[in-house]
N, C-alpha and C positions, 0 to 999 in steps of 0.2 A: 152451154158449156161445150167446148170441143172435146172430141175423144182424146184420151190420154195417149200422147205419142212420145214426147221428149221428157226425160228426167228433169226434175226441178222446175217444170212448167208451173207458173203461178195459177191458182184457181181464180177465174175471172167472172164467173156467172153467179157467184154468191152475193149477198148483200154487201153494202159498203164496207170497206176495210177499216173504217173507223168503227171499232167494235161497240155494239150497243149495250154490252153487258150480258151476263148469263141470265136467261129468263127465269122469272120466279112465278110462283102461284099457279103452276100447271103440273099435271102428272108427267113424269119422265117418259112413260111408255104409253102412247096413244092406243086405245082399244075399242073405240066406237065411232060411228059416223057423227058429224056435226051439221050445223045449219049450212045452207047452200053458199052463203057469202063467205064462209070460211073453209069450204069443203076441199078445194083442190090441194092446198098446202097440207091440210090435215090428212087427206087421203094418200098423198105421196108418203107421208110419214107412216101411215098404216101399212102400206106395201113394203116400205123399207124395213120397218120394225119386224114384220112377219118374216121376211127373208133373212134378216140379221140373226134372229133368234132360232128360227126353225131350220135354216139352211135351204138346200135346193128344193124348189117347188115348181110345179107347172102353173101356167096362167089360171087354169081351173082351180088348182089348190089355193092360189092366192085369192081368187074371188070368194071361195068358200070360207077361207080363214079370216077375211076382212069384212065380209058381208057386202062388199061392193059388187056391182054388176060386171059381167065379163067384158062388156064394151068399155066401161070405165077403166078396168084393170088393163086391158090391151092398150088403151090410150096412154095410161100412166107408164106402163112398161116401155113402150116405144120412146117416150120422153126420157125416162131414166137411162135407157140403153144409149140414146144419143148423147147423153152427158157422161157416159162411161161409168155410171154408178151401178148398173146392173148388166150382167152378161148371161148369155145362154151357155149351158155346160154340156149339152147333148140331149139325146132322146131317152126317155124313160123306157126301161125294159118292161114289156107287157106281154103276157100270153094271149091276150085277147086280140081278135082281128081288128084291122083298122090302123090308122096312123097314130103312133104313140105320141104322148104329150112331150113337148120340149121343156126341159128343166131350166130353171133360172136360179141365179144366186146374186148376192151382193158381190161386186168386183172388189174383193178384199185386198187386193194389191194396188188398187187405183191410186190411193193417197196414203200419205204418212202424216203423223201428228207429232209435234214437239211438245213433250210434257216436262214440267219443271217442278221440283219439290224443294221448298225453302224452309222446311220445318225442322231439319236436323240440327243438332248442336254444333257439329264440327265442320260440315260441308254443305254446299248447295249441290243438289243432284239434278241431272237432266237426262232425257232419253228421247230417241226417235222411236215411235210406236206405230204399229199398223192398226187397221180399223178394228181388229179383234183385241186390242189392248196388249198385244205381245211386244216386248221390247226387242228392237232390232239392234240398236247401238246405244251406248250410254256414255256419260261423261260427268265429271264432278270438279268442283273448285273448292279448295280449302277455305273455310270462312275465316279462320285465324283471328277470331274476335272482332271482325269488321262490323261497323255499325254505320248508319247514315249513308252518305254518298258513297263511301268505300264499298259498302255492302251492295248498294244498287248497281254500282259499276261492275261488280262481280256477276250479278244476274245478267246484265247485258253481254258480258264477255262469254258467259256460259251459253246463252242462246245464240250468240254469234257462231260459236263452234258447232252447235248442233245444226243450225240452218245450213251452214257451209257443207256439212257432211251428209245432207239429205240426198237420197238417190231416187226419189219419186216426188211428184207434186205434193206440196204441203197443204193440208186442209186448214191448219191453223196452229196456234200456240196456246197451250193451257198451262196455268201456273197455280200451284197451291201454296199460299203464303200464310204464315202465322199472323195472328192479330185480327182486328175487325176490318173487313173489306166490304165496301159498298157495291151497289149494283153496277156501277161504272168501272169497277176494278181499281178504285182508289183505296189504298191501304190507309184507313183512318188512323189506326193506332197499332203499332207492333213494337212494344217497349223493348223486347229483347234484341231487336235489330235497330233500334233508334229511329224508327220511321213514324212520322206523323203527317198525314195528308199526302202520301206519296202516290202520284198518278201513274202507277207502274203499267197498267193496261195500255194507256195512251202512249207511254214511252216506248213500249215494245211494238205496238201496232204501227206507229209512225216510223220507227227505225227499220222494221222488216217488211212493211206493207203486206201484212198477213192478218186475218181475223185473230184476235187475241182475247183471252178470257182469264182474268185473274180472280180467283175465289179463295176463301179461307181454306187452309189445309185440311181441317177436320171435315168441312163440307165436301172437299174433293174426295177424302177417304170414304165417306159414306156413299158417294156416288159410285166409287169402285166396288164397294161391298154389294151395292144394289145390282150392278151390271155383271160383275165377274165373280162375286163371292156367294155366300149362302144366306143372304138376307131374305127374311120371310115375314112380311107384314111390317107394322110400325117398328122403327128401329132407332136407337141412339148409339152412335159410335164415338167412343172417347179416344182421342189421339193424344198420346203421351210421348213427348220428346223434349225439345228445347223448352217448350211450355206445355200447357194442358188446355185442350179445347174439345168440343164435341160437335158432331154433325147430326142432324135429325131428319128423318123421313117419316112423314105422317100422311096417311091416306095416299101413298104413292108419290107425294110431292115433297121437295125439300122445304124445310122451314127455316127462314132466315131472320124473322123478327122485324119489327117496325123500324129499327135503326141498325139492322144487319148484324146484331150482336147476339142472336140466339145461339146457344151453345158455348158462350164465353164463360165457362164455369171455372177456368183457371184462376180468376181473380175474385171468386166468391170466398169470403172468409168462412172457414169451417171450424166451428167450435167457438167457445167463449173464453178459452184459456190462453189467448195471445198467440204467440208463435214468432217465427223469424220474419224479418222485414222482406217484403216482396219488391220486385222491380217497379211495381206500380205505386209504391209508397205506403201501402197498407201493411198490416201485420197479420200473419196467419192465413194468407190466401192458400187455396188448394195447391197452387204451383210450388209453394215453399215446402210442401210435403211430398209432392209427387213428380215434379219436373225432373227429367233424367239427370241433369248435372247435380241438382240438390240431393237426389236420392243416392246417386253414386258416391258423393262426398261423405254422406252419413255412413254408408255401408263400408267405406274404406276405413272408417274409424272403429268399426265393430270389432270386438276382441274375440268373440266366440260365435259359433253358428246360431246359438240361441239368441244372442244380441242381434244378429243379422235378421233372423226370422221376426223378432219383435219390431224392428224398424219397418220391415215390409208389411207386417200386419197393421202397424199404426197408419202407414200410408194408405192401405186398403180401407181401413176404417174411415179415414177422412174422405176418401172418394165415395164411400157408401153414404156418408152424411150429405154430401153434395147431390148425389143422384136420387136419394129417396123421395124428396119432394117432386122431382120431375117425373119419376115413375108413377107416383100417386096422382099427379095432375093429368098426365097424358095416358095412363094405363098402357104403358109400353109393353110389348111382348118380348123385346130382346134388347140387351145391352152388349155391345161388341167392344172389346179393348184392342187397340192398335199401338204397338210400341215394342220395346225390348222384351222379348219372351222370357229371358232369364230373370227379369225383374218382376214382370206382371203375372206370369203363369205359376201359380202356387199359393203361398201364404197370402200374398197381396190380393189376388182375385178372390180367394176364399173369404178373406176378411170383408171385402167389399160386398159379397153376396150375403154373408151373415148379417152385416149391418143393414143392408137393404131390407132383408126379411124381418128384422127386428123393428124397423121403423115404418113399415107399410102394413096394409091390411092383408093378412094371410089368405083370406077367402077370395080376394080379388087380385092380389099381386104376387101371390106365392108361386105363380106359374112362370114368372119372368125368368128368361134364360140369360145367363152371363157367360160369354165365351171369348176366346181369342180369335182374331181374324186369321184366315188361312192365306191371306195375300202378302204377308211379310212386309219387307222394307219398301216394296214397290207400290204400295197401296195409293200413295198420294200421286205418284207419277201417272198411274193408270186412271185415277179419278180425274186428274187434269185432262186426260185424253177424253174421258166421258163428257166433260163439260164442252169440249169442242164438238164432239159427235152430236150431242143433243142440240146444241145451239145452231150448228151449221146444217145438219142433215135430218134432225128431228127424230132420231132414235138413239137407244142406249142399251 
């Protein structure tokens, strides 16, 4: 890869621009050496990961932090500097005699990433982000009840606008979409958007000639919580918006399931008392209780504050019913909620926690933490950027 000189220069030394899909079945953050046949790429990731999380380090610091030899570190740093991914930031101040160590860091302004969030009810949102997940510019397109080809055309138009506005070479495009998304970025099913078998990843990669990664929006959100939030240990993040879905991290790795539908709790029927008809055709799915448009509509009909609180507690109770078996099966340490704070934080989340505790074993699962994310409305955008970072550079 050549050194970064011109704005908007395309990245040419990465793998094929036909995106292979977001990798599964491995830890997001490498932490140990591996076998020789896999070592070089893994060791590059070790070095980049250490610099990304720890900030400025000397070559000796990097060797100690990764467990690699100084010769290996020097060789890798030279390679990464030639690609514009690592820079020297000056000499370390030291009271000791002798030549001070030269400090290194990720070149955090070298590349930008396009992130797209398709999970909201009323708009598609997008942003240009830096390597630290900070939003540089943003844009949105009203959804206006678009479905099918109309909705996918709006995705293309949004990404068109973002790519045209980039002021640094683009590392790639990350998209968080509702529905079931396979490893190749095909949206197998997104009922609220009228998509079935939509090859959105290939559509974007071919149109923009950039590495592209389309993943489920809740899976994107849990990546953001892992990289930029307060995630600690095994975690389930429940994303509530146009629909309801969940992302899972177990043992440091994302969990997608054998058919890419892990976390699709929105279309689980909660209770045996029927309920409203869902977009999937069943009755009483979790989404009919909890999806933002449905919940807002019921709250608008509430006559008193007590009625409003009862509606929120009912929704939280149904969420607890859906989550209790998952907590019991995986012994999760933490549940994180992402969505409208005014709806989720209060009676709804308290009812969820009460139901969880009443339906699981107190001595084993009474420790589970349920909290709101601190990442706000940008969580899917930032998680989409993490998908690009992890896939293209091997760190997060």
